[in-house]
C-alpha positions in Angstrom: -170.5 13.0 107.1 -172.4 10.8 109.7 -176.2 11.1 109.9 -177.0 10.7 113.4 -180.6 9.2 114.1 -182.1 8.9 117.3 -180.2 10.2 120.4 -177.1 11.5 117.9 -175.7 8.0 117.4 -175.6 6.5 114.1 -175.7 2.9 115.1 -175.4 1.9 111.4 -171.9 3.8 110.8 -170.5 2.0 114.4 -172.0 -1.6 113.6 -171.0 -1.8 109.7 -169.0 0.9 108.4 -166.4 1.2 111.3 -165.8 -2.5 111.4 -165.2 -2.4 107.8 -162.6 0.3 108.1 -160.5 -1.3 110.6 -160.6 -4.4 108.4 -159.1 -2.2 105.6 -156.6 -0.6 107.9 -155.5 -4.1 109.1 -155.0 -5.3 105.7 -153.0 -2.2 104.6 -150.7 -2.7 108.0 -150.5 -6.2 106.9 -149.3 -6.0 103.2 -147.0 -3.5 104.1 -145.3 -5.4 107.1 -145.4 -9.1 105.2 -143.9 -6.9 102.0 -141.1 -5.4 104.2 -140.3 -8.7 105.9 -140.2 -10.5 102.5 -138.1 -7.6 100.9 -135.3 -8.5 103.3 -135.1 -12.2 102.2 -132.9 -13.0 98.9 -134.0 -15.6 96.7 -131.2 -18.4 96.4 -131.3 -18.0 92.7 -130.5 -14.3 92.6 -133.6 -13.6 90.3 -134.7 -9.9 90.0 -138.2 -9.1 89.9 -138.0 -8.0 86.1 -136.4 -11.5 85.4 -138.9 -13.4 87.2 -141.9 -11.5 85.1 -139.9 -12.1 82.0 -139.6 -15.7 82.8 -143.4 -16.1 83.4 -144.3 -14.2 80.1 -141.4 -16.6 78.3 -143.2 -20.0 79.7 -146.5 -18.5 78.2 -145.4 -17.7 74.8 -146.0 -13.9 75.3 -143.3 -11.8 73.3 -145.2 -8.4 72.7 -145.1 -7.3 76.7 -142.2 -4.7 77.9 -141.2 -4.7 81.6 -140.3 -1.3 82.7 -139.3 0.6 86.1 -141.6 2.9 87.7 -141.5 5.0 90.8 -142.8 4.7 94.0 -143.5 1.5 96.6 -146.1 -1.1 95.6 -147.0 0.8 92.4 -146.4 -2.4 90.4 -149.3 -3.1 87.9 -149.9 -4.1 84.4 -150.9 -1.6 81.8 -153.2 -3.5 78.9 -153.3 -0.2 77.0 -149.8 0.0 76.2 -149.1 -3.5 77.1 -146.4 -3.0 79.6 -145.7 -4.4 83.2 -144.6 -1.5 85.4 -142.3 -2.6 88.5 -141.6 -0.3 91.1 -138.1 0.6 92.3 -138.4 -2.0 95.1 -139.3 -4.8 92.6 -137.7 -4.2 89.3 -134.1 -4.7 90.2 -134.4 -6.4 93.5 -133.6 -10.2 94.2 -135.8 -10.6 97.2 -138.4 -13.1 97.6 -141.2 -10.3 97.8 -140.2 -8.6 94.5 -140.4 -12.3 92.6 -143.6 -13.0 94.0 -145.0 -9.5 93.0 -143.3 -9.4 89.5 -144.8 -13.0 88.8 -148.3 -11.4 90.1 -148.3 -8.6 87.4 -147.1 -11.2 84.6 -150.3 -13.2 85.8 -152.4 -9.9 84.9 -150.4 -9.9 81.6 -151.1 -13.7 80.9 -154.9 -13.2 81.8 -155.2 -10.6 79.1 -153.4 -12.6 76.5 -155.7 -15.7 77.2 -158.9 -13.5 77.1 -159.8 -14.3 80.7 -163.5 -13.9 80.9 -163.4 -11.6 84.5 -161.1 -9.3 83.3 -163.5 -8.6 79.9 -166.3 -8.1 82.6 -164.0 -5.7 84.8 -162.9 -3.6 81.7 -166.5 -3.3 80.3 -167.8 -2.0 83.5 -164.7 0.4 84.6 -165.9 3.5 82.8 -169.3 3.8 84.5 -167.6 2.8 87.7 -165.6 5.6 87.7 -168.5 7.7 87.6 -170.0 5.9 90.6 -167.0 6.1 92.7 -166.9 10.0 92.3 -170.7 10.6 92.6 -172.4 7.7 94.0 -172.0 8.1 97.8 -172.4 12.0 97.8 -175.7 11.8 95.5 -177.2 9.0 97.7 -176.2 11.1 100.8 -177.9 14.3 99.4 -181.1 12.6 98.6 -181.2 11.2 102.0 -180.9 14.7 103.4 -183.4 16.4 101.5 -186.0 13.8 101.5 -189.2 14.2 99.3 -189.7 12.7 96.0 -186.9 14.4 94.4 -184.5 13.2 97.3 -185.7 9.8 97.0 -184.8 9.8 93.3 -181.5 11.3 93.8 -180.8 8.7 96.8 -181.4 5.3 94.9 -179.7 6.8 91.6 -176.6 7.5 94.0 -176.9 4.0 95.4 -177.2 2.4 91.8 -174.2 4.2 90.9 -172.1 3.1 93.9 -173.5 -0.5 93.7 -171.6 -0.6 90.5 -168.4 0.1 92.3 -169.0 -2.5 94.6 -169.5 -4.9 91.4 -166.4 -3.8 90.1 -164.5 -4.8 93.2 -166.5 -8.0 93.4 -165.5 -8.9 89.9 -161.6 -7.8 90.7 -161.4 -10.4 93.5 -161.2 -13.6 91.1 -159.2 -11.6 88.7 -156.5 -10.8 91.5 -156.8 -14.5 93.1 -156.5 -15.7 89.6 -153.1 -13.8 89.0 -151.9 -14.8 92.2 -152.5 -18.5 91.4 -150.8 -18.0 87.9 -147.9 -16.6 89.7 -147.5 -19.2 92.2 -147.9 -22.0 89.5 -145.3 -20.2 87.3 -142.9 -20.0 90.4 -143.4 -23.5 91.4 -143.4 -24.8 87.8 -140.1 -23.1 87.0 -138.4 -23.5 90.2 -137.8 -19.8 90.5 -138.5 -20.3 94.4 -138.7 -23.1 96.8 -139.4 -24.3 100.3 -139.7 -21.4 102.4 -139.1 -18.9 99.6 -142.0 -20.0 98.0 -144.2 -20.0 101.1 -142.7 -16.1 101.7 -143.9 -15.1 98.0 -147.3 -16.6 98.6 -147.5 -14.8 102.0 -147.1 -11.6 100.0 -149.7 -12.3 97.5 -152.4 -13.3 100.2 -151.7 -10.3 102.1 -152.0 -8.3 98.9 -155.3 -10.2 98.0 -156.6 -9.1 101.5 -156.8 -5.5 100.6 -159.1 -6.3 97.9 -161.4 -8.1 100.0 -161.5 -5.1 102.6 -162.3 -2.7 100.0 -165.4 -4.6 99.1 -166.4 -5.0 102.5 -165.9 -1.1 102.8 -168.1 -0.4 100.0 -170.8 -2.9 101.0 -170.8 -1.8 104.5 -171.4 1.9 103.0 -174.5 0.8 100.9 -176.0 -1.3 103.5 -175.7 1.6 106.0 -177.5 3.9 103.6 -180.2 1.7 102.5 -180.8 1.0 106.4 -180.9 5.0 106.9 -183.5 5.2 104.1 -185.6 2.5 105.3 -185.5 3.8 108.8 -186.5 7.4 107.6 -189.5 6.1 106.1 
């Protein structure tokens, strides 16, 4: 739903939200395109994604993390509850440059948990309330903006605070993801899993993936700023 001040045009939506959505769309296209390109390039050592992740864990002395296959494309993740790295079908058995980069990135998350990386603790601590904020924050703020009055004002700011936690979660996620990629590339370089153009290809994949998190934060901040400006304009 788009509110329409003035002459039926929501200038805040046009100036803030649409560019942020376009950035998010571009980031998704870029990560998929880079992944597709680097998935066609095989690494010279013939390492699979699962082997690469296992190598990172071994280098850090981590022996209690399993590596499993999971369905889907780009569904790779580390699950700290079960202590398992789940690699997608296109990564687990693949010997591509993209597979090695992604697998090492997920192993980097496992290392973060093993080393008690501070931003991980912060992100995990605010995750439950952020899940609530992502579901009801914006709807609550929009309802409050629509009905006005003291009750509407209370609902609006309650929604804004809840949704702001989502932006905070995304902000804290940035150093977590950047650090996991840094650990991955460092491990790749230190162990010689990839070198030269192969290393550069893995870095391109991880850089493109990082852009999606930046874009997600931009969308949240754009929505927050738009609604706050809407409220200020109404008053």
